[in-house]
N, C-alpha and C positions, 0 to 999 in steps of 0.2 A: 504494500500500500504506500501511498504518498504521505510524507510528513512535512509540515511547513518548515521552511528554512530556519526560522527562529527557534523551533523546537529541536531540530537537528543540532543546531549550534549550542543550545542550552545543554543538551545531553553530552555533547563532545566536551564542552568547557568544564563539566562536572566530573569528567573521567580523566584524571591526569594520566598521560600516556606512560609515564615512568611507573606509576602504581599498577596500571593494567598489565603492561608487558612483564613486569616483575612477577606477576602471578603465573606466567607461562615460562619465563626464561630467567635464569640466574644472572642478574645484572651486577656489574662492578663499576663504581665511579672512577673515572680517570679524567682529570681536567674538568671541563664544564659539562661533559656528557657522560652517559652510562654505556657500558660496553658488554657484549656477550658474544658467544659463538652463534652464528645465524641459525634460527630454528627452521629456515626454509631451504637450507642446503648444508651438506656435511662439510665441516671445516675444523681444524685443530687450533687455529689462531683467531681470536675474536676480531671480527670485522663488522659486527652488527652494532650500530650506534643509535642511541635514543637521546634525543635532545629535549630537555625540559622547557627550554626557552622557546623553541619552535613548536613544541608539542608534535614532533615528528620522529620517525625512525628512518634509517638508511643503512643498507648493507653495502660495504665497499667491495665485497667479494662477488655477490651475484647481482647487485644493482637494484634490489627491491627497495621501494621507498613508500612512505605514506603516513597517514595520521592514525589515530586510535581506531577509527572505523575500518580502514583498509587492513590494519593488522588483524583485527578480530575476524574480518571476512576471509582473509587468506588462511589464517590459522585454523579457524573452526569450520571453514567451508560454508560460511553463511552468505546469504544475500544481504544487500544493504539494509532493507527493512528489518531483517532478522538481527543484524548487528545493532541497529538503533534500539530495538526492543530489549536486547540483552544488556546493553550498556545503560539504558534508561532504568531497568530494574536494579542494576548494580548501584546506580547513583540515587535511587529513590525518586526519579522524575516520573510523574504521571503523564502518560501519553494521551493525546486526544482520543476519545472514544468514538468508534465508528459503527454505524448501524449497517450490518452486513445483509445483503440479499441472500436468498437461497443459493443463487449462482456463485456469489462471492464466497459463501461458506464452503462450497464444494471445491473452490480454488484456494482455500486457506492453506497455510504452510503445511506441506506434506510431512516435512521433517518433524514439526511439532506433533502432528497426529501419530506418527510412528512412535515417538517417545511416549505418548499417552497410552497407546495400546500395549507397549512393552511394560509400562508401569502397572497397568491393570492386570496383565498376565502374571507379573511378579506377585501381585496381591493374591491372585487365584492360587498359585503354587504354594505360597506362604501358608495360607489357611488350610489348604489340602493336607499339608504335612502335619498340622496340629489337629486334624479331625480324625475320626475313626478310619477313614479311607487311607490315611497316610501312615498307619502303624508300621508297615514294612520299611518305609523310608526313615521314619523316626528311629526305629530300633537299629537300623544300619548306622546311622550317625552316632547313636549312643555307643555302639560297639567300637566306633572310631574314636571314642573318648572325647567327643565334642560336648561342651556344656550348652544348656539352653540359651545362655547369654551369648555365646559365640554363634549359635544358629541364628539368633535374632539379629545380631550385628551384621552378619553377611546376608541376611534375608533368605536363608536356605528354604527350599520348598520341596514339593513332591508333585509329580505328574501321575494321575491315576491310571487305572487299568486299561483305559482306551483313550484314543485321541479325539473323541467327539466332545467330551465334557468341556475342554478349554474353549473350543469354537463356540459352543452353545452359550457359555458364560460371556464371552466377548461380544457376541451378537446381542445378548441381553443388555449390554452396556452401550449399545448404539454404534458399534464398530462394524464397518462394511467388510464383506468377504475379501474384496481385493486388497484392502488395507491390511487385514490379518495375514493374508498370503505374502504381501510385500514386506511385512515385518519379519518374515521368516518363521512364523509361528505355526503354519499349517500348509498343507499341499492338497491339490485336488486329486481325487481318486474316482475313476469311472464307476467303481462299485459302491463307494461310501460317500462320495461328495467331498466336501472340505473337511479334512481331519488333520489333527496335529501329529507330527512325527515324535513329539515328546509324550511318551506314556511309559508307565512303570519305571520311572527314573527319579532319582534325587536331583533336584534342580538347583543350579548355581546362577543366580542373576549376575550378569556382567555389567558393571557400571563404569562410566567414563570418569575422568578426573573431577568432574563437577557433580558426581553422585547421581547421574541420570542413567536409568537402565537402558542399555543399548542392544543387549542380546542375552543369550542363555547358553549354559553348558549343562548337559544332563548325563548322570552316571547311572547306567542300567542296573536294576536289581536282579541278581541271578547271573546266568551265563550268556545272556543275549549279546548280540553284536550290532553296532560297535559298542565297545565298553563305554566310551565317552562320545557324546554327540553334541556338536555345537551349532548354534544358529548359522545360517548362511550369511554371506555378506549382504548388507542392505545399505540404503542411503545414510543410516545412522551407525552402522556397525562395520568398521574396517578393522579386521583382525591385525593387520600389520601396524596400525597406528594407535593401538590401545594395549593396556596391560591390566591383568586381573589384580585387584587389590590396590591399585595406584591411588584411588580416591582416599584411602586411609594412609598409605605410605607417604604421600606427598607432604603430610603434616607431621611425620614421625620425628623429625629433627634429630636423627641419630648420627648424622654425618656420613651415612652410606645408605645404599639400597641393596637388598639381597634379592637376587634373581633366581627363581625356582622354575621347575618344569610344570607343576600341576596345581590345580585348585586346592586339593587337600593339603599339599605342602604349605601353601600360603596360609591357609586357615589355621593349621596346627601351629605354625610359627607365630601368628598373631595372638593365638590363645596363650602362648607361652611368653608373650610380651615383646616379641620381635615384630613390631608393627610396621617395619620398613620393608617387609617381604612382598614381592610381586611375582607374577608368572605370565609368560606369553600365552596366547589364546588358541591352543590346539595346533599351532604352527611353529616352525623353527623361529628363533629370535631374529628380528629384522633390523636393518639400519634405521628404519623409521622409529622403531621402539627404542633404539639407543638414543636417538635425538630427543625422544620424549623424556627419557630418564635424565638427559643432560640438563633439562630445565630445573631439576630438583637436586642434583648431586654431581660431584666429580668422581665419586668412588662407588664402584659396583662390585659386590661380592657374589660370585657364582656358587649356588648351592644345588648343583645338578646331581642326578643319580650317579652312583659310583660304578655302574656297569659300563661295558664298552660303548653302548649307545650314548650314555651320559657323558663319557669322556670325549667322544666325537663332537657332541653338541657343545661342550665347554670350549673345545679348541676353536670351533666355528664362532662361538660367541665372543671369545677373546679378540679375534680379528676384527669383528664388528665394533666392539667397544673401543679398540685402539684407533680404528679409523675415525670414530666420532670424537676422539680426543679425551676419552674417559679412562681412568685408572681402574684396571680390573684385577681382582684377586680370586683365588679358588679355595673354597672351604672343603676340607677333607671329610667325607661322610663315613668312611670305612670304620668299622666293619659293617655298617648298615647301608641299605640301598639309597635312602632318600631322607630328607629332613623330617618327614612325618614319622618314619620308623625310628630315627635317631632320637627325636624328642621324647617318644614314648619310652624308649629304653634307658636313656641317660639323663634326660631333662635339660632344663634351661642353662644351668651353670656350665655343664659340660659343653653345650653348644656355644656358649659365649667364649669358652677357651678355644674352641675351634675357630671362631671368628678372629680372636686375637692372634692366632697362629696361621691365619689364611696365607696361602702361598702366592707369591708374586706370579702374575700370569705368564711372564716370559720364562721364569724358572720352571713353571708347570709344563709349558710347551716343550722345553728342552728335556725335562725328565721323561715325558711321554715319548719323545723322539729317541731318547737313549734306549728305551725298552725294545726298540725295533732293531737294535744292533748287538752283535756279539762282542763285548768289550775285551774279551780274551784273545780275539783275533786281530792282529795289527791292521790288516786290510779293512776289516769292518769298522774298526775304531777310527781309522783315517777318514772313511766315508762319513762317519758320525761328526767328526770335526769339521768336515767340509759343509755339512748341513747346518752346523752351528753358525759358520761364517755367513752362509746364505741368509739365515734368519736374522743375524745382526745387521745385515744390509737393509732390512726393513725399517730401521730407525733412520729417519732423514736428518735428524738433528745431531751434529757432530758430538756434542757433549754427552747427550743421552747414550748414543751408540758406544762411545768410549767408556762410559761408566759400566755399561753392561758387559762390554768386552773384558774389562778388568775382572769383574765379578765372576764371569763364566770361566775365565782362564784359571782363576784361583780354585773355583769349585770343582773343576774337572781336570786339574793338574796339567794344563796345556801351557806351553811357553807363550807368554803374552805377545812377544814380537812375531812369533810364527803365526799365531792366530790373527794378528793385525795384518800380516802380509796376505793371508787368505782372504780376509775381509776386503782389503784393497783390490784384490784381483776380482772378486765377485761384484764389488761395487761398480767397477768399470763395466762388467758384463750386464748388470741389471739397470744401468743408467744413472746411478748415483754420481758417477764421475763423467757423465756425458758432456762432451765439449759443447761450447756455446754455438748455436746455429746462427750463421750470418746470412743476410740476404744474398741471393745469387747475383743481384745487380746492385750497384751503389746508388742507383736512382730510385728514390722512394715515390710511390704513387701519390699524387696530390689529391686532396679531397675535392669533391665537386663543389662548386660555388654555393649551392643550396645547403649542403652539409655544413660548410664553414659558417654560413649565415645562422643556421639553427644553433650551432655550437656557441657562437658569440652571444646569441640571445639567451641561451640557457645560463651561460656564465654571468651575464648581467643580472638576471633574476636572482640567482643564488647569491651574488655579491650583495645585492640590496637587502636580502633577508638575513644574511650573515652580519652585515653592518648597516642597520637602518639609517644611521646618520649620513650615509653616502647619498641617500635619496634626495635630500634637500640640496645637495651640491650639483646634481645632474638633472633635476626635474625640468629645468628651463630648456634643456636640449633634447629631451626624449619624450615620446608619447606612446600610449598603447598601440597606436597604428603603426609604429615602427617595428612591431613584432609581426612578421609576415606570415607565420604559421597561425591558423585560426585558433587552435587551442592555446598557443602561447599568448596570443592577443587577449583572449578571454581572461587568462590568468593575470596578465599585466593590467587589464582594465580594473579588475577587482583589487589587485594589490595596490595600484596607484591610488585608487579611490580610498582605500583603507588608510594608506599612509598620509594622504592629504587630510583625512579626518583624525589623524593621530591614533589610529587603531591598527596596531601591528598584529596580524592574525593569519599567518600563512596556512596553518593547519585547517582553519575554517574554510579556506578557499577550495580545498580539495573536495570537501563535502558538497559543494555546489554542482559537481558533475555527477550525473546519475549512472553513466556507464562505468563499469569497473575498470576497463582498460584506460579510459580517459582519466580516472582517478589516479591510477598508477603513473600515467604519463605526466600528469600535472605535478604529482609529488616529486618526480625526478627533476623537475625544473628548479626545485628548492635545494637540491642535493648534488649539483654538478661539482666535480672536483676542480676547485680553484687552483691556479698556479701557486706553487710554493715559492714565495719571494721573501728575501731577507730584509732588505733596507726599505725605508719609507719611500725613497725615490723610485725604487724598482716597482713597488706596489702602485704608486701614483701613475707611473708610465703604463703599467699593465691595465689599470682601470681606464685610462685615457684611450688606449688602443682598443679595448673591448667596446667602449662607448662609440668610438669612431667607426668600428667595424659594423656595429648594429645600425648606425645611421647611414653608413654607405650602402649596406645591403638593402635598406629600406628605400633609399633614393633610387637604386638600380631597379628594384622591384616595381616601383610605381612608374619609372621611366618607360618600362616595357609595356605599360598598360595605357599609355596616353591616348591611343586611338579608340579604346573601348570603355574606359572608365572616366566619367566626367569629373570625379573627385581626384583623379590621379594628378591633374595639372597643378592643383593647389598643393598637393603633397610633394610634388617634384620641386616647385618653387621654394616652399618652406624648407624642404630637405636640403636643397643646394645651399641656401643661406646658413642653415644650421651646420652643415659640413664645413663651410668656410670659417665659421666662428670656432668650431670644435678643433680645427686644425691648429689654431693659434692658442687654444685654451690650455691653461695649466690647472689641473684639479688637485687641490690640497686636501690631504687626509688628516690635517690637524683638527 
């Protein structure tokens, strides 16, 4: 739906972007801005900047920019109206009430309806477990030593002996068959019609980080297959981008997050007081989940099964964590298979000791690698040392690589210089020592005139917003019409009007564009990389050159339109006069 501009601006103004983004990403203040690793692409060095003064964000790695609305839209996959509603609720702003027609109700946010039907299904399963029909499920959970408090905390439930009961219940609550099916709660059968695939199962509601039910996992009672059945992917349930238990773990404040394999492992650990435990959702750990964890911690402890499959999963997870810039350690579960078994057998204190002694992920990798070689055979031992050298080449930072090199040399009694030579050899082979590539020709391709014009216009808008005092010095020589790109001109019109009124509000300008792509393009205009100049004289010259370039491109633009645009003549005359004045002008940044 459409919200008036003044309402949109009120909601934006009451949601400080630093506060909002810090709820998703771990921010660290450096200088005047806040920094983090970008949540929209994988990186190890923070290049994602959030400006409190501009109320905007910008990633110098992937180039995304925007205000608090575009951040929520991109991160939560929301439409603009959905982002407005979410932020309005956060800030306690009451949005205008709208009378919906029946047709408008039918077109209401599908996402919100999917969340509603999931929530109602969770209620159904919850009460089923606590009714006479749920005795089988309740007794199973008791045998797993879960308390009633834990069952309540995680909203555990039970799906009855057939798949028709859930559908009947949801229909009675006003949910349409196609919505129930789209939520992944039922499928059509030629014989039985719409029935749920969840029956005779203990049910685990899956919640996102904001405590909204987005899907379900079901553990079969008895010997049926599959043992665990998860909801299919839906518009609100993306298995790769969510983690079971994160809604609790995100506020654990334990300094780490423990990554497990299954729902019961997470629940058992939470019951024992390790509320920082999470698990992936029926799939292998993903890069998207690693980036999700990175919002809340720098340290991840792997508590995977101790069998061969668990070791293989841990090795894969270590690589994903490292790629995301997270520190990973491995908790030793032996002699037990998983955290659930360990906790029942030895308890909380013993598990805390295992956490304290968690193994460095690289040492874990090398230890597992060692088990594949016969260390009594010189040839096999040499191959092992070569593999160590290859693994060390994965560290791109010289200091980190050298520290691990020394530690491994001591641990495995390898001559440090011999190991260093091996590393150097493999570094060249893997590209770490790759020579700098030079252009085949010394002649660089020149930018097209229109690209140069757009660049100078972007630079000028960014400079004005970075240093608002500049505007008063150049206003006489520049107008919004000098910005020849339509979107640039619209931004300049609003920016100049705001500056003339003494209202510096670049973040608010972005919200005036309805199209998402236009919002991102407008945001980029405020975050162009300005030239890094040292002296005041160099900066004054650079500003003068940018201003002159904008005016010159404007003059040339209107000169080519003299025959077709009646306004072009005036623009050309005024532009020529301004160019002559600008050529002689000295702009002081005092």
